[in-house]
N, C-alpha and C positions, 0 to 999 in steps of 0.2 A: 514458504509457498504452499498453498493448500493443494492437496492431492485428491483428485476426484476418483471415485471407484469406477471400474469398467462399466460402460453403459450396456444395459441388458433389456431385453423385452420382459415384461411381466408375464407370468405364466398362466393366470387363471382369469382375471377380471379385466384388467387394462394393462397396457404395457408401453414399451418404447418411450418412457419418460426418463428424466434424469434426476440424480440426487446431488445436492451440493456437498462439497467436501467439508473441510473445516470451516465452521461458520465464521463469518466476518464479525468482528466486534462492532456493535452499533456506534455510530459517531456521536457520542455524548458531547455536549458543550462543557468544556473543562472549566468550571467555575470553582472558586475556592470553597472547600467543604470544611467540616470540623477538623481541627488540628492541622489545617493547611493541606489536607489530602484532596486531590481533585475528586469531584463527585463520581466520575466514571470508575476511578480506581477503588474508591470506597465501596461502590456497589459490587464491583467485581470481587472484592475480598469477602463481602457478605455472601455472595453466591457460592464462592469456593468453600466457605465454611459450612454452608448448608449442605452442599454436595458431599463434603467429607463426613459430616455427621450422619447423613442417611446411608452412605456406603459403610460406615462403621456399624450402624444398626444391622444392615444386611449381613455383614460378616459375623456379627454376634449371633444372629438367628441361625445362619448357616452352620456354625460350629456347634450350637446347642442341639440342633436337629440331628446332625451327624453323630453327636456323642450320646444323646439320650433317647432318640426315637425308638419305639418298641422293637423294631427290626432294623438290622443294618441297612443302610442306604448309601449308594455311591455318590461321590461328588458330581459326577456327570448327570445323574438323575436329578439331583437338587438344582443344578444350574439350568438344565433344560426346562424343568418345571418353572423356575423363576423367569426364564426368557419367555415362556408361553404366557405367563401372567402379565409380564411387562407389556408385551405387544398386543395381546388380545384385549387388554384393559383400555387401550387407546380408542379403538373403534372396531366395528364388526369385520373389517377387511384386512387389518394388520395381523400378522401371525409369524411365529417362528416355525421353521421347517428343518427337520433332521436331514442328514445327507440323503437318506432313502426317499423321504418325502419330496426333497428338491428334485431328485432324479425322476421321480414319478410325475411331478408337475411338468418337467420339460418334455417328457414323453407324451403327456396328455395334450399339450398345446400343438403337438405335431399332428394330432388327429387320430391317433391310435394308442390305446392303452388297455390294460386289463381291469376288469371289475364288473359293475352292474349297469353303469350308464345313467347316473343321476347327478344333477347339479344340486348341491346342498349348501346350507348356511347355518350358523349357530342361532338358536332361538331360545333365550331364557334358560340356558342349560341343556336344552334338547337340540335335536337336529331337524331342521325344516327343509323340505324338498322345494327347490326353486322350480325345477322342471325335469322330467325324464327326457332322455335323449332319444330321438326317433330310432326305431329299429333295434333297441337294446333289450336285455333281459328286464330291466325296470319298466320300460314302455310296454313290453308284451305282458308283463304281470299286472298291469293296470295301476301302477303307482302314479299318483297324481300330484300336480303342483299344489302346494299347501299342506300336503301330508306331513305329520310330525312323527319322526322316527324316535320312539321312546326306548327301544332295546334292540341289541344286536345279538343274535344267538342266545336270547334269554337274559342277557346281562344289560342292565340299564346304561344309557349313555349320559345320564345326568351327571354333570360335573366333568365329563371327559372332554378334553380339548378337541375342537373341530378336526384338526389335522390327524389326531389319533383315531377319531371315529371314522374318518375317511379311510385310514390305513386298515382298520378292522374290516371294512366292507370290501377291500381288495384282497386277493388271494390267488391260489393256483387255479388255472383254467379248469373248468368242469367240477370244481368243488362247490358245495352247497352252502347257502347262508340263509338264515331266517331273520326277518325284520318284523318287529312289533310296531304297528302304526296306529296313531290316533287320527281319525278322519272325521271331518265335519259331517254331521247328520247321522253318524253311527255311534251308538252308545257303548258298544263293547270294542275291545282292541281288534284290529285287523291283523291277522298273522299271514305273512307272505313268505314263501320259500322260493328262492331263486338260485339259479346255477350261474356261477361266474363264467365269463368268457372274454376273449380278447375283443375289445370294443373298437370296431372300425367305424368311425363316425362318417356317415354319409351326410356331409354338411349341406349339400345343395340338392334339391329335387325340383323337377320342372315338369310341366304338362300344359296342354292347351285347354282353355276354357271356352265357353260359347262366345260368339261374336269376334272370333280371331284375336282373342285376348290371351296373352301368356300368363302363366302362374309360376313363380319361383319361390320356393321356401328355403330360407337360410337358417339352419338349426343352431349354428355356433360359429364364432369368429376364430377358427383355427388357422394354421398356416395355409390351409387349402381353400379358404373362403373366397378370395378374390378370383383365383383360377377357376373355381367352381362356378361362380357367377358368370364369368366370361363364356365358359363352356355351355352353360345353360341357355344364355341368350342366343348364342350361335345355333344351338340345337332347335330352339323354338322358331327362329327365323327359317331354318331349313325345313321344318315341318310345315311352315305356312307360306311357302313360296318366296322366302327372302324378306318378309316384312311382318310387322306386328301392328295391330290397331291400338293396343294398350298393354299394360303390364301391371300385375299385382305382385308386389314383393311382400312376402309373409315373414315378419320378424316376431311373431307371437311366441312366447315362451323361449325366446333366444336369450340366454343369460349373459352373453357377451364373449369376451376373449381378448385378442391382441389388438392394441390400438392401431398399429400399422395396417392391419387388415381392415379395420373400420374406415380408415382414411382411403385405402385403395378401393373398397367397395363403393363408398360415396363418390369417389372420382369416376366410377364407371357410369355415373348418371349426371354428374356436375362437371361441366367443361372447365370452369375456372372459378377462382374465388376461395374464400376460407372454408375449411371443413370444421375445424375445431381448434380451440386454443386452451392452454393450461396455465394456471398460475399457482406457484408454490409459495413457500415461506419466504424465499429469497428472490428478489426481483430479477436477478440474472438467470434464474432457472425457468422463467416464463418462456413458453414455446407457442408457435402457431404452425398449423399444418394446412397447406392449400391443396386444392385439387391438382392432381398430377397425371392427368390422362385426358381422354376425350369421351364424350357421352356416347355410349354404345347404341342408344336408340334416340337420337335427337328428335325432338318434337313429338315423341310418342308419350301420351298421357300415362301417369302412374298413380297408383294408390298403394300405400304402405300400411299393412295391418300390424297393430301393436296391442299389447295387453299388459297386465301387471307383472307378467313374467319376462317382459322385454327389458333388459337391463344393460348398463354400461355401454359397450360398443354398439348395441342395438339402438340405444338412445342417442349416441353420437351420430349415427347414420340417419335415423329418422329426424333428428333435430336439424341436421344440415339440409336434408331434402325439403323439410318444411320451411326453413328460413329462406332458402333460395327459391321457394315456390316451384320446385321441380316435381313435387309429389304432394298428393293430398293424404293426410294421415287419418286412418279410420280405426275404430276399436274402442279401447278403454285406456285410462291413464297408465303410463309405464311405471316401472319400479321406482325410479328416482335415485339411481346410484351415480352421483356426479363427481366421484373421486377417482384418482389415479394411483395405482400401487406400483412401486418400484421393487424389483427383486434384487436383493443385495447379497452376494455370496459371503459366507463367513468362514473363518478358519475351522478346519475339521470337516469340510464338505457340506455343511448345512447352509441355510440362507434365511434371511428374514424378508417378509413381504411387508413393506412399510408404505403407508399412505403418505404421499409426498406432494400432491397437488389436487386442486379442483379443476374440472374442465368446464368450458363454456362454448355454447353454440355460436354460429357466425353472427347472430344478432346480439350477442352478449348475455344470453340467458345462462343462469346456473340452475340446473335441474336437481341439484343435491337436495334430497328430502322432499322434492316436489314432483318430479317426474315430468314426462312430456304429455301435454294435453292434446288429444287428437282433434283434428278439424271437424270430424263428424263422429259423434259418440254413438257407438253401437255395441250393445252387450251380447255375449255369446248365448245367454239363456235368459228366460223371463224371471227365474228365481234369483233372489239376491244371493250372491256367493259369499257365504260366511267362512271365516278362517279361524282355526284354533290359534294360529300364530300370525306373525306379521305378513301382510300382503304387499307391503311397500317398504322402502328404505326407512321412512319415518317411524315405522313400527318397531324397528330394531333398537337395541339398547346402545347407549352412548355413541350415537352417530355424530359425525362432524356437522357443523352448522353450515347453512346456506349463506354465503357472504360474497360480496364483490360483483354481483351481476344483476341483470334484470330478471323478471320472473315470467312475464307474459310474452307469448309469441306475437309477431306482427299480425295485424288483421289480414283476413283472406277474402278480398273482394272477387277473387277469380274462381270461386266454387261454382259448379254448374247449378242451374235452378233446381235440378232434381235433388240436390243435397238437402234442401229444406224439407223434403217429403220422406226422407229415409227414416224408418222407424228406429227408435233407440233400443228396441228389444224384439225378439221374435214374437209372432202371434201365438195365441194359446194352443192352436192345433199344429204348430210346427214340429216336425219329427225330431227325435233325439239324435244327436250327432252320431254318425256311423263312419269310422275311419275308412271303411271299405267303399263308401259312397260319399266322399266329401263334397262333391259338386252340388248335390241336392240336399245335404243335411248340415252344411256349415253355413249358418245364417250370416255371419260376418263376411265370409267370402262371397256369398251371393250378392250382398249389398255392395261390396267392393267392385264386383264385375259390372253391376248396374251403373255405378258412378263412373268407372273408367269408360264404359261404352258411351255414356252421356257426354263425357269430356271429349271423346273422339269425334262426336257428331257436332260439336260446337264449331261455328264458322271459322274461328281463329286457330283451330287445331291444325298443326302442321302435318304435312303428309308423312306417313310412317316410312322409315328407311330401313 
């Protein structure tokens, strides 16, 4: 009988998926093969022989390195290096974690951890910033999405596994760290010195915008995401006499998080129906998650802001809201991470993060390597944003293929007439973005408020509750 490992939430990118235990042998048709051996048995013998040969090669290399490498090296180090290579060579999101890295990941998904406050990924041997987290040392130091970290404390990160590089960036609270950064448009290295601190992620922020329209920013899908959204909506209603005319949900530069939180947040605005489904290698591992709540603001028009930093759980939520026509998506194409990782504990306290499924929006779209296309395209700046490294999933090395789903979102005949006149980029004289004055300097947000207001004025718009 196959034994399945304990079901766990994934810690960083997507979670709450399942891993098949012992793989079932495919049902080959048993026809007579050479020497009277059934075809299935013959193929199985060949596969076992190949596996044994490669494991023998691994053992030979392992012993030669341990015996003849210039310096003594432990068996533990060699095996951990081999595990790193085995998993990181599969796709950008599979990885081996030591016991400490596994513990750190579990702490991070709770919404509080020590470090700098940046989401990073591997990029051609270096480290690329997906996004800084609001209110952290990285954000205050001006680290930007797309920055390439080339060195930590003067030592190159080239060839260093991503998990090791992340570990180097963490350390005692109040200790200093220096990052060397390659930034688009600057010819010389940018040197940034930061002070580590305990990162308390304020995952949800809210405020009122003009025309009685609420604004909610969700920075990351931690365990606090859904509770934070509910609290923010309640606070906005209280500020505005118990009702809202519209809502802007900001998922820009939100790198994702826990799948269960993505489902819960989408359920805050979708009363019923599918939110997301996943399909793995084995048919019995396919899953579907439906809305499990009530719309917090039924009938209230919504716009969701996305960009290339919106990934994984952000794409699940925005894709579900778009497919159900519950919200209009505005901004630029999202990152395109359409895969699910399962965290599997290993003997010795470590774990592996393994890509085990692709996910699909309610209309059957796979956004892997493609991203979510907004209903209304609006750039944040007039200048073309160049990137040293990948800006989307398709730019990463050895990504998994997009298979098994559709690619285009259903047509949107429900957009307000104003949508056709929304400019796709700011005018020449538009002020530079100032985080202290976002309402007047965030061009995408300004257009989102215009669209929500127009939707609220449409005759068929339901009364806000």
